[in-house]
PDB file of N, CA, C and O in Angstrom:
ATOM      1  N   MET A   1       3.669  40.544  13.482  1.00  0.00           N
ATOM      2  CA  MET A   1       4.874  39.890  13.357  1.00  0.00           C
ATOM      3  C   MET A   1       6.230  40.493  14.060  1.00  0.00           C
ATOM      4  O   MET A   1       6.625  41.592  13.669  1.00  0.00           O
ATOM      5  N   ILE A   2       6.923  39.826  15.048  1.00  0.00           N
ATOM      6  CA  ILE A   2       7.997  40.613  15.456  1.00  0.00           C
ATOM      7  C   ILE A   2       9.293  40.683  14.832  1.00  0.00           C
ATOM      8  O   ILE A   2       9.779  39.560  14.694  1.00  0.00           O
ATOM      9  N   PRO A   3       9.931  41.508  14.459  1.00  0.00           N
ATOM     10  CA  PRO A   3      11.166  41.765  13.810  1.00  0.00           C
ATOM     11  C   PRO A   3      12.115  40.552  14.256  1.00  0.00           C
ATOM     12  O   PRO A   3      12.115  40.216  15.441  1.00  0.00           O
ATOM     13  N   GLY A   4      12.778  40.009  13.488  1.00  0.00           N
ATOM     14  CA  GLY A   4      13.869  38.816  14.106  1.00  0.00           C
ATOM     15  C   GLY A   4      13.504  37.656  14.211  1.00  0.00           C
ATOM     16  O   GLY A   4      14.326  36.745  14.118  1.00  0.00           O
ATOM     17  N   ASN A   5      12.058  37.399  14.451  1.00  0.00           N
ATOM     18  CA  ASN A   5      11.498  36.021  14.713  1.00  0.00           C
ATOM     19  C   ASN A   5      10.724  35.621  13.314  1.00  0.00           C
ATOM     20  O   ASN A   5       9.990  36.334  12.629  1.00  0.00           O
ATOM     21  N   PRO A   6      11.128  34.239  13.109  1.00  0.00           N
ATOM     22  CA  PRO A   6      10.413  33.632  11.835  1.00  0.00           C
ATOM     23  C   PRO A   6       8.976  33.702  12.112  1.00  0.00           C
ATOM     24  O   PRO A   6       8.526  33.699  13.258  1.00  0.00           O
ATOM     25  N   PRO A   7       8.260  33.764  11.051  1.00  0.00           N
ATOM     26  CA  PRO A   7       6.636  33.412  11.325  1.00  0.00           C
ATOM     27  C   PRO A   7       6.286  32.230  11.582  1.00  0.00           C
ATOM     28  O   PRO A   7       6.783  31.278  10.981  1.00  0.00           O
ATOM     29  N   GLN A   8       5.300  32.084  12.591  1.00  0.00           N
ATOM     30  CA  GLN A   8       4.790  30.775  12.944  1.00  0.00           C
ATOM     31  C   GLN A   8       4.070  30.119  11.669  1.00  0.00           C
ATOM     32  O   GLN A   8       3.315  30.664  10.863  1.00  0.00           O
ATOM     33  N   SER A   9       4.469  28.946  11.712  1.00  0.00           N
ATOM     34  CA  SER A   9       3.879  28.119  10.592  1.00  0.00           C
ATOM     35  C   SER A   9       2.571  27.542  11.025  1.00  0.00           C
ATOM     36  O   SER A   9       2.447  27.058  12.150  1.00  0.00           O
ATOM     37  N   ARG A  10       1.602  27.578  10.169  1.00  0.00           N
ATOM     38  CA  ARG A  10       0.232  27.056  10.676  1.00  0.00           C
ATOM     39  C   ARG A  10       0.022  25.916   9.715  1.00  0.00           C
ATOM     40  O   ARG A  10       0.524  25.889   8.591  1.00  0.00           O
ATOM     41  N   PRO A  11      -0.786  24.933  10.246  1.00  0.00           N
ATOM     42  CA  PRO A  11      -1.243  23.893   9.314  1.00  0.00           C
ATOM     43  C   PRO A  11      -2.088  24.401   8.163  1.00  0.00           C
ATOM     44  O   PRO A  11      -2.840  25.332   8.453  1.00  0.00           O
ATOM     45  N   GLU A  12      -2.107  23.986   6.973  1.00  0.00           N
ATOM     46  CA  GLU A  12      -2.956  24.529   5.876  1.00  0.00           C
ATOM     47  C   GLU A  12      -4.400  24.042   6.414  1.00  0.00           C
ATOM     48  O   GLU A  12      -4.618  23.049   7.108  1.00  0.00           O
ATOM     49  N   GLN A  13      -5.280  24.927   5.954  1.00  0.00           N
ATOM     50  CA  GLN A  13      -6.833  24.711   6.352  1.00  0.00           C
ATOM     51  C   GLN A  13      -7.301  23.804   5.371  1.00  0.00           C
ATOM     52  O   GLN A  13      -7.095  23.944   4.165  1.00  0.00           O
ATOM     53  N   GLY A  14      -8.008  22.761   5.952  1.00  0.00           N
ATOM     54  CA  GLY A  14      -8.596  21.740   4.929  1.00  0.00           C
ATOM     55  C   GLY A  14      -7.931  20.558   4.788  1.00  0.00           C
ATOM     56  O   GLY A  14      -8.438  19.643   4.140  1.00  0.00           O
ATOM     57  N   VAL A  15      -6.750  20.444   5.364  1.00  0.00           N
ATOM     58  CA  VAL A  15      -5.913  19.206   5.521  1.00  0.00           C
ATOM     59  C   VAL A  15      -6.089  18.499   6.587  1.00  0.00           C
ATOM     60  O   VAL A  15      -5.666  18.991   7.632  1.00  0.00           O
ATOM     61  N   PRO A  16      -6.717  17.234   6.641  1.00  0.00           N
ATOM     62  CA  PRO A  16      -6.967  16.539   7.570  1.00  0.00           C
ATOM     63  C   PRO A  16      -5.614  15.937   8.166  1.00  0.00           C
ATOM     64  O   PRO A  16      -4.608  15.838   7.464  1.00  0.00           O
ATOM     65  N   PRO A  17      -5.648  15.556   9.453  1.00  0.00           N
ATOM     66  CA  PRO A  17      -4.401  15.101  10.045  1.00  0.00           C
ATOM     67  C   PRO A  17      -4.400  13.451   9.473  1.00  0.00           C
ATOM     68  O   PRO A  17      -5.411  12.819   9.164  1.00  0.00           O
ATOM     69  N   THR A  18      -3.172  13.019   9.432  1.00  0.00           N
ATOM     70  CA  THR A  18      -2.812  11.722   8.859  1.00  0.00           C
ATOM     71  C   THR A  18      -2.502  10.759  10.065  1.00  0.00           C
ATOM     72  O   THR A  18      -1.755  11.011  11.010  1.00  0.00           O
ATOM     73  N   ASP A  19      -3.227   9.600   9.846  1.00  0.00           N
ATOM     74  CA  ASP A  19      -2.939   8.429  10.930  1.00  0.00           C
ATOM     75  C   ASP A  19      -1.485   7.701  10.408  1.00  0.00           C
ATOM     76  O   ASP A  19      -1.404   6.912   9.467  1.00  0.00           O
ATOM     77  N   LYS A  20      -0.488   8.117  11.165  1.00  0.00           N
ATOM     78  CA  LYS A  20       0.826   7.647  10.695  1.00  0.00           C
ATOM     79  C   LYS A  20       0.879   6.013  10.918  1.00  0.00           C
ATOM     80  O   LYS A  20       1.477   5.330  10.087  1.00  0.00           O
ATOM     81  N   GLY A  21       0.336   5.490  11.891  1.00  0.00           N
ATOM     82  CA  GLY A  21       0.301   4.008  11.965  1.00  0.00           C
ATOM     83  C   GLY A  21      -0.444   3.324  10.676  1.00  0.00           C
ATOM     84  O   GLY A  21      -0.033   2.228  10.295  1.00  0.00           O
ATOM     85  N   LYS A  22      -1.331   3.839  10.130  1.00  0.00           N
ATOM     86  CA  LYS A  22      -2.058   3.310   8.953  1.00  0.00           C
ATOM     87  C   LYS A  22      -1.216   3.486   7.704  1.00  0.00           C
ATOM     88  O   LYS A  22      -1.184   2.599   6.852  1.00  0.00           O
ATOM     89  N   MET A  23      -0.552   4.588   7.584  1.00  0.00           N
ATOM     90  CA  MET A  23       0.375   4.775   6.636  1.00  0.00           C
ATOM     91  C   MET A  23       1.470   3.979   6.643  1.00  0.00           C
ATOM     92  O   MET A  23       2.021   3.642   5.595  1.00  0.00           O
ATOM     93  N   VAL A  24       1.872   3.617   7.802  1.00  0.00           N
ATOM     94  CA  VAL A  24       3.107   2.526   7.809  1.00  0.00           C
ATOM     95  C   VAL A  24       2.651   1.157   7.443  1.00  0.00           C
ATOM     96  O   VAL A  24       3.299   0.368   6.755  1.00  0.00           O
ATOM     97  N   LEU A  25       1.562   0.963   7.927  1.00  0.00           N
ATOM     98  CA  LEU A  25       0.973  -0.573   7.382  1.00  0.00           C
ATOM     99  C   LEU A  25       0.771  -0.593   5.915  1.00  0.00           C
ATOM    100  O   LEU A  25       0.985  -1.588   5.223  1.00  0.00           O
ATOM    101  N   ALA A  26       0.340   0.571   5.460  1.00  0.00           N
ATOM    102  CA  ALA A  26       0.248   0.580   3.864  1.00  0.00           C
ATOM    103  C   ALA A  26       1.426   0.319   3.282  1.00  0.00           C
ATOM    104  O   ALA A  26       1.472  -0.533   2.394  1.00  0.00           O
ATOM    105  N   GLY A  27       2.529   0.983   3.669  1.00  0.00           N
ATOM    106  CA  GLY A  27       3.834   0.723   3.442  1.00  0.00           C
ATOM    107  C   GLY A  27       4.349  -0.571   3.334  1.00  0.00           C
ATOM    108  O   GLY A  27       4.913  -1.039   2.345  1.00  0.00           O
ATOM    109  N   VAL A  28       4.101  -1.191   4.523  1.00  0.00           N
ATOM    110  CA  VAL A  28       4.460  -2.508   4.468  1.00  0.00           C
ATOM    111  C   VAL A  28       3.824  -3.394   3.652  1.00  0.00           C
ATOM    112  O   VAL A  28       4.490  -4.266   3.095  1.00  0.00           O
ATOM    113  N   LEU A  29       2.242  -3.293   3.430  1.00  0.00           N
ATOM    114  CA  LEU A  29       1.533  -4.050   2.436  1.00  0.00           C
ATOM    115  C   LEU A  29       2.219  -3.851   1.021  1.00  0.00           C
ATOM    116  O   LEU A  29       2.114  -4.760   0.198  1.00  0.00           O
ATOM    117  N   LEU A  30       2.875  -2.769   0.726  1.00  0.00           N
ATOM    118  CA  LEU A  30       3.142  -2.583  -0.776  1.00  0.00           C
ATOM    119  C   LEU A  30       4.910  -3.117  -0.576  1.00  0.00           C
ATOM    120  O   LEU A  30       5.484  -3.559  -1.571  1.00  0.00           O
ATOM    121  N   ALA A  31       5.432  -3.050   0.363  1.00  0.00           N
ATOM    122  CA  ALA A  31       6.805  -3.623   0.354  1.00  0.00           C
ATOM    123  C   ALA A  31       6.631  -5.300   0.397  1.00  0.00           C
ATOM    124  O   ALA A  31       7.593  -5.870  -0.120  1.00  0.00           O
ATOM    125  N   ILE A  32       5.840  -5.976   0.789  1.00  0.00           N
ATOM    126  CA  ILE A  32       5.677  -7.457   0.933  1.00  0.00           C
ATOM    127  C   ILE A  32       6.137  -7.998  -0.462  1.00  0.00           C
ATOM    128  O   ILE A  32       7.206  -8.577  -0.656  1.00  0.00           O
ATOM    129  N   PRO A  33       5.120  -7.714  -1.470  1.00  0.00           N
ATOM    130  CA  PRO A  33       5.545  -8.358  -2.917  1.00  0.00           C
ATOM    131  C   PRO A  33       7.029  -8.066  -3.495  1.00  0.00           C
ATOM    132  O   PRO A  33       7.651  -8.843  -4.219  1.00  0.00           O
ATOM    133  N   ILE A  34       7.414  -6.994  -3.111  1.00  0.00           N
ATOM    134  CA  ILE A  34       8.786  -6.585  -3.579  1.00  0.00           C
ATOM    135  C   ILE A  34       9.898  -7.315  -3.030  1.00  0.00           C
ATOM    136  O   ILE A  34      10.900  -7.609  -3.681  1.00  0.00           O
ATOM    137  N   VAL A  35       9.682  -7.638  -1.674  1.00  0.00           N
ATOM    138  CA  VAL A  35      10.645  -8.390  -0.901  1.00  0.00           C
ATOM    139  C   VAL A  35      10.596  -9.826  -1.362  1.00  0.00           C
ATOM    140  O   VAL A  35      11.612 -10.479  -1.601  1.00  0.00           O
ATOM    141  N   VAL A  36       9.308 -10.305  -1.479  1.00  0.00           N
ATOM    142  CA  VAL A  36       9.002 -11.701  -1.691  1.00  0.00           C
ATOM    143  C   VAL A  36       9.609 -12.260  -3.126  1.00  0.00           C
ATOM    144  O   VAL A  36      10.235 -13.298  -3.340  1.00  0.00           O
ATOM    145  N   LEU A  37       9.234 -11.289  -3.965  1.00  0.00           N
ATOM    146  CA  LEU A  37       9.498 -11.671  -5.433  1.00  0.00           C
ATOM    147  C   LEU A  37      11.335 -11.238  -5.819  1.00  0.00           C
ATOM    148  O   LEU A  37      11.894 -11.556  -6.869  1.00  0.00           O
ATOM    149  N   LEU A  38      11.773 -10.719  -5.050  1.00  0.00           N
ATOM    150  CA  LEU A  38      13.355 -10.395  -5.156  1.00  0.00           C
ATOM    151  C   LEU A  38      14.230 -11.419  -4.463  1.00  0.00           C
ATOM    152  O   LEU A  38      15.435 -11.560  -4.674  1.00  0.00           O
ATOM    153  N   TRP A  39      13.406 -12.204  -3.511  1.00  0.00           N
ATOM    154  CA  TRP A  39      13.978 -13.336  -2.998  1.00  0.00           C
ATOM    155  C   TRP A  39      13.943 -14.559  -3.673  1.00  0.00           C
ATOM    156  O   TRP A  39      13.423 -15.561  -3.181  1.00  0.00           O
ATOM    157  N   VAL A  40      14.526 -14.525  -4.895  1.00  0.00           N
ATOM    158  CA  VAL A  40      14.437 -15.776  -5.816  1.00  0.00           C
ATOM    159  C   VAL A  40      14.834 -16.989  -5.634  1.00  0.00           C
ATOM    160  O   VAL A  40      14.371 -17.902  -6.318  1.00  0.00           O
ATOM    161  N   PRO A  41      15.707 -17.184  -4.733  1.00  0.00           N
ATOM    162  CA  PRO A  41      16.176 -18.731  -4.210  1.00  0.00           C
ATOM    163  C   PRO A  41      14.935 -19.456  -3.759  1.00  0.00           C
ATOM    164  O   PRO A  41      14.736 -20.663  -3.900  1.00  0.00           O
ATOM    165  N   HIS A  42      14.009 -18.461  -3.121  1.00  0.00           N
ATOM    166  CA  HIS A  42      12.806 -19.289  -2.431  1.00  0.00           C
ATOM    167  C   HIS A  42      11.889 -19.825  -3.266  1.00  0.00           C
ATOM    168  O   HIS A  42      11.076 -20.649  -2.846  1.00  0.00           O
ATOM    169  N   TYR A  43      11.912 -19.413  -4.575  1.00  0.00           N
ATOM    170  CA  TYR A  43      10.793 -20.038  -5.633  1.00  0.00           C
ATOM    171  C   TYR A  43      11.445 -20.624  -6.955  1.00  0.00           C
ATOM    172  O   TYR A  43      10.754 -21.105  -7.852  1.00  0.00           O
ATOM    173  N   ALA A  44      12.730 -20.553  -7.002  1.00  0.00           N
ATOM    174  CA  ALA A  44      13.435 -20.991  -8.091  1.00  0.00           C
ATOM    175  C   ALA A  44      13.594 -22.362  -8.243  1.00  0.00           C
ATOM    176  O   ALA A  44      14.739 -22.815  -8.209  1.00  0.00           O
ATOM    177  N   LYS A  45      12.403 -23.289  -8.445  1.00  0.00           N
ATOM    178  CA  LYS A  45      12.441 -24.581  -8.324  1.00  0.00           C
ATOM    179  C   LYS A  45      11.245 -25.085  -9.254  1.00  0.00           C
ATOM    180  O   LYS A  45      10.254 -24.395  -9.489  1.00  0.00           O
ATOM    181  N   VAL A  46      11.466 -26.436  -9.781  1.00  0.00           N
ATOM    182  CA  VAL A  46      10.463 -26.905 -10.510  1.00  0.00           C
ATOM    183  C   VAL A  46       9.238 -27.412  -9.815  1.00  0.00           C
ATOM    184  O   VAL A  46       8.113 -27.287 -10.299  1.00  0.00           O
ATOM    185  N   GLU A  47       9.498 -28.018  -8.609  1.00  0.00           N
ATOM    186  CA  GLU A  47       8.331 -28.786  -7.913  1.00  0.00           C
ATOM    187  C   GLU A  47       7.777 -27.903  -6.825  1.00  0.00           C
ATOM    188  O   GLU A  47       8.527 -27.111  -6.254  1.00  0.00           O
ATOM    189  N   PRO A  48       6.651 -27.986  -6.545  1.00  0.00           N
ATOM    190  CA  PRO A  48       5.523 -28.950  -6.938  1.00  0.00           C
ATOM    191  C   PRO A  48       5.056 -28.248  -8.378  1.00  0.00           C
ATOM    192  O   PRO A  48       5.191 -27.036  -8.551  1.00  0.00           O
ATOM    193  N   GLU A  49       4.593 -28.974  -9.212  1.00  0.00           N
ATOM    194  CA  GLU A  49       3.988 -28.512 -10.424  1.00  0.00           C
ATOM    195  C   GLU A  49       2.223 -28.438 -10.031  1.00  0.00           C
ATOM    196  O   GLU A  49       1.587 -28.979  -9.126  1.00  0.00           O
ATOM    197  N   LEU A  50       1.795 -27.512 -11.158  1.00  0.00           N
ATOM    198  CA  LEU A  50       0.305 -27.343 -10.820  1.00  0.00           C
ATOM    199  C   LEU A  50      -0.200 -27.233 -12.358  1.00  0.00           C
ATOM    200  O   LEU A  50       0.087 -26.289 -13.093  1.00  0.00           O
ATOM    201  N   LEU A  51      -0.940 -28.265 -12.704  1.00  0.00           N
ATOM    202  CA  LEU A  51      -1.527 -28.465 -14.149  1.00  0.00           C
ATOM    203  C   LEU A  51      -0.209 -28.486 -15.243  1.00  0.00           C
ATOM    204  O   LEU A  51      -0.310 -28.048 -16.389  1.00  0.00           O
ATOM    205  N   GLY A  52       0.782 -28.953 -14.795  1.00  0.00           N
ATOM    206  CA  GLY A  52       1.912 -29.021 -15.537  1.00  0.00           C
ATOM    207  C   GLY A  52       2.920 -27.925 -15.826  1.00  0.00           C
ATOM    208  O   GLY A  52       3.907 -27.993 -16.559  1.00  0.00           O
ATOM    209  N   PHE A  53       2.437 -26.805 -15.039  1.00  0.00           N
ATOM    210  CA  PHE A  53       3.464 -25.696 -14.984  1.00  0.00           C
ATOM    211  C   PHE A  53       4.331 -25.789 -13.621  1.00  0.00           C
ATOM    212  O   PHE A  53       3.819 -26.099 -12.546  1.00  0.00           O
ATOM    213  N   PRO A  54       5.427 -25.547 -13.755  1.00  0.00           N
ATOM    214  CA  PRO A  54       6.694 -25.598 -12.807  1.00  0.00           C
ATOM    215  C   PRO A  54       6.166 -24.370 -11.675  1.00  0.00           C
ATOM    216  O   PRO A  54       5.515 -23.355 -11.925  1.00  0.00           O
ATOM    217  N   PHE A  55       6.623 -24.790 -10.535  1.00  0.00           N
ATOM    218  CA  PHE A  55       6.484 -23.820  -9.424  1.00  0.00           C
ATOM    219  C   PHE A  55       6.911 -22.496  -9.635  1.00  0.00           C
ATOM    220  O   PHE A  55       6.286 -21.603  -9.063  1.00  0.00           O
ATOM    221  N   PHE A  56       7.894 -22.205 -10.378  1.00  0.00           N
ATOM    222  CA  PHE A  56       8.517 -20.871 -10.610  1.00  0.00           C
ATOM    223  C   PHE A  56       7.591 -20.017 -11.231  1.00  0.00           C
ATOM    224  O   PHE A  56       7.552 -18.831 -10.906  1.00  0.00           O
ATOM    225  N   PHE A  57       6.626 -20.611 -12.330  1.00  0.00           N
ATOM    226  CA  PHE A  57       5.737 -19.915 -13.186  1.00  0.00           C
ATOM    227  C   PHE A  57       4.657 -19.468 -12.376  1.00  0.00           C
ATOM    228  O   PHE A  57       4.392 -18.282 -12.180  1.00  0.00           O
ATOM    229  N   TRP A  58       3.895 -20.668 -11.799  1.00  0.00           N
ATOM    230  CA  TRP A  58       2.563 -20.430 -11.249  1.00  0.00           C
ATOM    231  C   TRP A  58       2.736 -19.592  -9.861  1.00  0.00           C
ATOM    232  O   TRP A  58       1.833 -18.845  -9.486  1.00  0.00           O
ATOM    233  N   TYR A  59       3.767 -19.728  -9.225  1.00  0.00           N
ATOM    234  CA  TYR A  59       4.052 -18.791  -8.032  1.00  0.00           C
ATOM    235  C   TYR A  59       4.116 -17.505  -8.465  1.00  0.00           C
ATOM    236  O   TYR A  59       3.683 -16.677  -7.663  1.00  0.00           O
ATOM    237  N   GLN A  60       4.519 -17.107  -9.473  1.00  0.00           N
ATOM    238  CA  GLN A  60       4.962 -15.759 -10.005  1.00  0.00           C
ATOM    239  C   GLN A  60       3.518 -15.241 -10.370  1.00  0.00           C
ATOM    240  O   GLN A  60       3.138 -14.141  -9.970  1.00  0.00           O
ATOM    241  N   PHE A  61       2.735 -16.055 -11.130  1.00  0.00           N
ATOM    242  CA  PHE A  61       1.496 -15.670 -11.436  1.00  0.00           C
ATOM    243  C   PHE A  61       0.376 -15.543 -10.461  1.00  0.00           C
ATOM    244  O   PHE A  61      -0.612 -14.828 -10.632  1.00  0.00           O
ATOM    245  N   LEU A  62       0.621 -16.329  -9.379  1.00  0.00           N
ATOM    246  CA  LEU A  62      -0.378 -16.085  -8.080  1.00  0.00           C
ATOM    247  C   LEU A  62      -0.113 -14.546  -7.577  1.00  0.00           C
ATOM    248  O   LEU A  62      -0.979 -13.715  -7.305  1.00  0.00           O
ATOM    249  N   TRP A  63       1.300 -14.385  -7.525  1.00  0.00           N
ATOM    250  CA  TRP A  63       1.635 -12.983  -7.040  1.00  0.00           C
ATOM    251  C   TRP A  63       0.949 -11.783  -7.809  1.00  0.00           C
ATOM    252  O   TRP A  63       0.844 -10.675  -7.283  1.00  0.00           O
ATOM    253  N   VAL A  64       0.524 -12.038  -8.983  1.00  0.00           N
ATOM    254  CA  VAL A  64      -0.159 -11.012  -9.739  1.00  0.00           C
ATOM    255  C   VAL A  64      -1.401 -10.627  -9.046  1.00  0.00           C
ATOM    256  O   VAL A  64      -1.701  -9.436  -8.956  1.00  0.00           O
ATOM    257  N   PHE A  65      -2.192 -11.616  -8.518  1.00  0.00           N
ATOM    258  CA  PHE A  65      -3.384 -11.462  -7.875  1.00  0.00           C
ATOM    259  C   PHE A  65      -3.109 -10.973  -6.441  1.00  0.00           C
ATOM    260  O   PHE A  65      -3.740 -10.056  -5.914  1.00  0.00           O
ATOM    261  N   LEU A  66      -2.217 -11.590  -5.917  1.00  0.00           N
ATOM    262  CA  LEU A  66      -1.931 -11.052  -4.435  1.00  0.00           C
ATOM    263  C   LEU A  66      -1.503  -9.681  -4.183  1.00  0.00           C
ATOM    264  O   LEU A  66      -1.704  -9.070  -3.133  1.00  0.00           O
ATOM    265  N   CYS A  67      -0.809  -9.173  -5.374  1.00  0.00           N
ATOM    266  CA  CYS A  67      -0.155  -8.028  -5.290  1.00  0.00           C
ATOM    267  C   CYS A  67      -1.217  -6.828  -5.662  1.00  0.00           C
ATOM    268  O   CYS A  67      -1.060  -5.690  -5.221  1.00  0.00           O
ATOM    269  N   SER A  68      -2.252  -7.172  -6.470  1.00  0.00           N
ATOM    270  CA  SER A  68      -3.361  -6.302  -6.672  1.00  0.00           C
ATOM    271  C   SER A  68      -4.254  -6.270  -5.389  1.00  0.00           C
ATOM    272  O   SER A  68      -4.860  -5.246  -5.073  1.00  0.00           O
ATOM    273  N   GLY A  69      -4.310  -7.288  -4.746  1.00  0.00           N
ATOM    274  CA  GLY A  69      -5.011  -7.131  -3.492  1.00  0.00           C
ATOM    275  C   GLY A  69      -4.268  -6.489  -2.502  1.00  0.00           C
ATOM    276  O   GLY A  69      -4.891  -5.749  -1.741  1.00  0.00           O
ATOM    277  N   LEU A  70      -3.022  -6.621  -2.348  1.00  0.00           N
ATOM    278  CA  LEU A  70      -2.218  -5.966  -1.329  1.00  0.00           C
ATOM    279  C   LEU A  70      -2.387  -4.440  -1.513  1.00  0.00           C
ATOM    280  O   LEU A  70      -2.707  -3.668  -0.610  1.00  0.00           O
ATOM    281  N   THR A  71      -2.119  -4.089  -2.853  1.00  0.00           N
ATOM    282  CA  THR A  71      -2.281  -2.637  -3.380  1.00  0.00           C
ATOM    283  C   THR A  71      -3.569  -2.030  -3.043  1.00  0.00           C
ATOM    284  O   THR A  71      -3.614  -0.884  -2.595  1.00  0.00           O
ATOM    285  N   TYR A  72      -4.600  -2.724  -3.232  1.00  0.00           N
ATOM    286  CA  TYR A  72      -5.938  -2.279  -3.037  1.00  0.00           C
ATOM    287  C   TYR A  72      -6.169  -1.945  -1.414  1.00  0.00           C
ATOM    288  O   TYR A  72      -6.695  -0.928  -0.963  1.00  0.00           O
ATOM    289  N   ALA A  73      -5.660  -3.017  -0.698  1.00  0.00           N
ATOM    290  CA  ALA A  73      -5.661  -2.690   0.751  1.00  0.00           C
ATOM    291  C   ALA A  73      -4.839  -1.564   1.211  1.00  0.00           C
ATOM    292  O   ALA A  73      -5.137  -0.974   2.250  1.00  0.00           O
ATOM    293  N   ALA A  74      -3.890  -1.251   0.549  1.00  0.00           N
ATOM    294  CA  ALA A  74      -2.920  -0.216   0.882  1.00  0.00           C
ATOM    295  C   ALA A  74      -3.640   1.086   0.466  1.00  0.00           C
ATOM    296  O   ALA A  74      -3.635   1.981   1.310  1.00  0.00           O
ATOM    297  N   TYR A  75      -4.210   1.306  -0.617  1.00  0.00           N
ATOM    298  CA  TYR A  75      -4.889   2.372  -1.132  1.00  0.00           C
ATOM    299  C   TYR A  75      -6.177   2.602  -0.070  1.00  0.00           C
ATOM    300  O   TYR A  75      -6.420   3.746   0.313  1.00  0.00           O
ATOM    301  N   ARG A  76      -6.854   1.657   0.309  1.00  0.00           N
ATOM    302  CA  ARG A  76      -7.991   1.866   1.160  1.00  0.00           C
ATOM    303  C   ARG A  76      -7.284   2.434   2.548  1.00  0.00           C
ATOM    304  O   ARG A  76      -7.678   3.501   3.018  1.00  0.00           O
ATOM    305  N   LEU A  77      -6.277   1.717   3.151  1.00  0.00           N
ATOM    306  CA  LEU A  77      -5.679   2.154   4.136  1.00  0.00           C
ATOM    307  C   LEU A  77      -5.138   3.680   4.188  1.00  0.00           C
ATOM    308  O   LEU A  77      -5.077   4.309   5.244  1.00  0.00           O
ATOM    309  N   THR A  78      -4.775   4.173   3.011  1.00  0.00           N
ATOM    310  CA  THR A  78      -4.119   5.332   3.078  1.00  0.00           C
ATOM    311  C   THR A  78      -5.485   6.330   2.875  1.00  0.00           C
ATOM    312  O   THR A  78      -5.423   7.432   3.420  1.00  0.00           O
ATOM    313  N   LEU A  79      -6.645   6.006   2.155  1.00  0.00           N
ATOM    314  CA  LEU A  79      -7.783   6.958   2.243  1.00  0.00           C
ATOM    315  C   LEU A  79      -8.233   7.014   3.900  1.00  0.00           C
ATOM    316  O   LEU A  79      -8.480   8.082   4.461  1.00  0.00           O
ATOM    317  N   SER A  80      -8.289   5.873   4.488  1.00  0.00           N
ATOM    318  CA  SER A  80      -8.889   5.891   5.852  1.00  0.00           C
ATOM    319  C   SER A  80      -7.728   6.678   6.762  1.00  0.00           C
ATOM    320  O   SER A  80      -8.085   7.310   7.757  1.00  0.00           O
ATOM    321  N   ALA A  81      -6.501   6.617   6.422  1.00  0.00           N
ATOM    322  CA  ALA A  81      -5.564   7.338   7.469  1.00  0.00           C
ATOM    323  C   ALA A  81      -5.659   8.760   7.137  1.00  0.00           C
ATOM    324  O   ALA A  81      -5.377   9.568   8.023  1.00  0.00           O
ATOM    325  N   ARG A  82      -6.035   9.195   5.931  1.00  0.00           N
ATOM    326  CA  ARG A  82      -6.242  10.710   5.742  1.00  0.00           C
ATOM    327  C   ARG A  82      -7.575  11.228   5.944  1.00  0.00           C
ATOM    328  O   ARG A  82      -7.920  12.365   5.623  1.00  0.00           O
ATOM    329  N   GLY A  83      -8.363  10.298   6.525  1.00  0.00           N
ATOM    330  CA  GLY A  83      -9.978  10.592   6.627  1.00  0.00           C
ATOM    331  C   GLY A  83     -10.610  11.088   5.527  1.00  0.00           C
ATOM    332  O   GLY A  83     -11.318  12.095   5.514  1.00  0.00           O
ATOM    333  N   MET A  84     -10.328  10.308   4.506  1.00  0.00           N
ATOM    334  CA  MET A  84     -11.043  10.553   3.130  1.00  0.00           C
ATOM    335  C   MET A  84     -11.899   9.409   2.803  1.00  0.00           C
ATOM    336  O   MET A  84     -11.739   8.378   3.456  1.00  0.00           O
ATOM    337  N   SER A  85     -12.765   9.449   1.901  1.00  0.00           N
ATOM    338  CA  SER A  85     -13.449   8.336   1.513  1.00  0.00           C
ATOM    339  C   SER A  85     -13.612   8.450  -0.125  1.00  0.00           C
ATOM    340  O   SER A  85     -13.170   9.466  -0.661  1.00  0.00           O
ATOM    341  N   THR A  86     -14.087   7.674  -0.738  1.00  0.00           N
ATOM    342  CA  THR A  86     -14.280   7.599  -2.107  1.00  0.00           C
ATOM    343  C   THR A  86     -15.652   7.937  -2.603  1.00  0.00           C
ATOM    344  O   THR A  86     -15.956   7.904  -3.796  1.00  0.00           O
ATOM    345  N   HIS A  87     -16.465   8.263  -1.633  1.00  0.00           N
ATOM    346  CA  HIS A  87     -17.915   8.704  -1.814  1.00  0.00           C
ATOM    347  C   HIS A  87     -17.915  10.283  -2.155  1.00  0.00           C
ATOM    348  O   HIS A  87     -17.329  11.132  -1.483  1.00  0.00           O
ATOM    349  N   LYS A  88     -18.651  10.515  -3.282  1.00  0.00           N
ATOM    350  CA  LYS A  88     -18.642  11.959  -3.670  1.00  0.00           C
ATOM    351  C   LYS A  88     -19.897  12.594  -2.863  1.00  0.00           C
ATOM    352  O   LYS A  88     -20.848  11.915  -2.477  1.00  0.00           O
ATOM    353  N   VAL A  89     -19.764  14.027  -2.658  1.00  0.00           N
ATOM    354  CA  VAL A  89     -20.589  14.727  -2.077  1.00  0.00           C
ATOM    355  C   VAL A  89     -22.061  14.563  -2.535  1.00  0.00           C
ATOM    356  O   VAL A  89     -22.314  14.542  -3.739  1.00  0.00           O
ATOM    357  N   GLY A  90     -23.011  14.449  -1.629  1.00  0.00           N
ATOM    358  CA  GLY A  90     -24.197  14.122  -1.894  1.00  0.00           C
ATOM    359  C   GLY A  90     -24.839  12.511  -2.192  1.00  0.00           C
ATOM    360  O   GLY A  90     -26.018  12.198  -2.359  1.00  0.00           O
ATOM    361  N   GLU A  91     -23.587  11.613  -2.189  1.00  0.00           N
ATOM    362  CA  GLU A  91     -23.864  10.466  -2.570  1.00  0.00           C
ATOM    363  C   GLU A  91     -24.203   9.715  -1.093  1.00  0.00           C
ATOM    364  O   GLU A  91     -23.662  10.068  -0.044  1.00  0.00           O
ATOM    365  N   ASP A  92     -25.117   8.700  -1.182  1.00  0.00           N
ATOM    366  CA  ASP A  92     -25.583   7.972  -0.059  1.00  0.00           C
ATOM    367  C   ASP A  92     -24.480   6.856   0.148  1.00  0.00           C
ATOM    368  O   ASP A  92     -24.031   6.181  -0.778  1.00  0.00           O
ATOM    369  N   ARG A  93     -24.066   6.732   1.573  1.00  0.00           N
ATOM    370  CA  ARG A  93     -23.317   5.822   1.936  1.00  0.00           C
ATOM    371  C   ARG A  93     -23.502   4.451   2.077  1.00  0.00           C
ATOM    372  O   ARG A  93     -22.576   3.739   2.465  1.00  0.00           O
TER     373      ARG A  93
END
C-alpha cells in the first residue's frame, strides 16, 4: 500500500454478482399489491357480488392469494438474481 492512497476495495470472495434487472422486477412484483390495495376508490363498491359477498370483500380476499403468488415469484427471482438455489449440497436437482 502506498502512503496517502486509500486501499483498493476488493469484492468479497464467495459473493456472486447480482442481476440488477431481476432484482428490479422482484421489487415491482412486491410493489404491485401495495399500490393496488392502497388505491381504495378502485374497489370500494358493492357490485358485482360473488356468492352474496360485496365486491369490496371478495376483491381483497382474492388479493391474499395473488399477493402470496407474487411474493413467491419475487423470492424465486431474487434467488435467481443472486445465482443461488434452494437445493442443498449433494441433493439431486
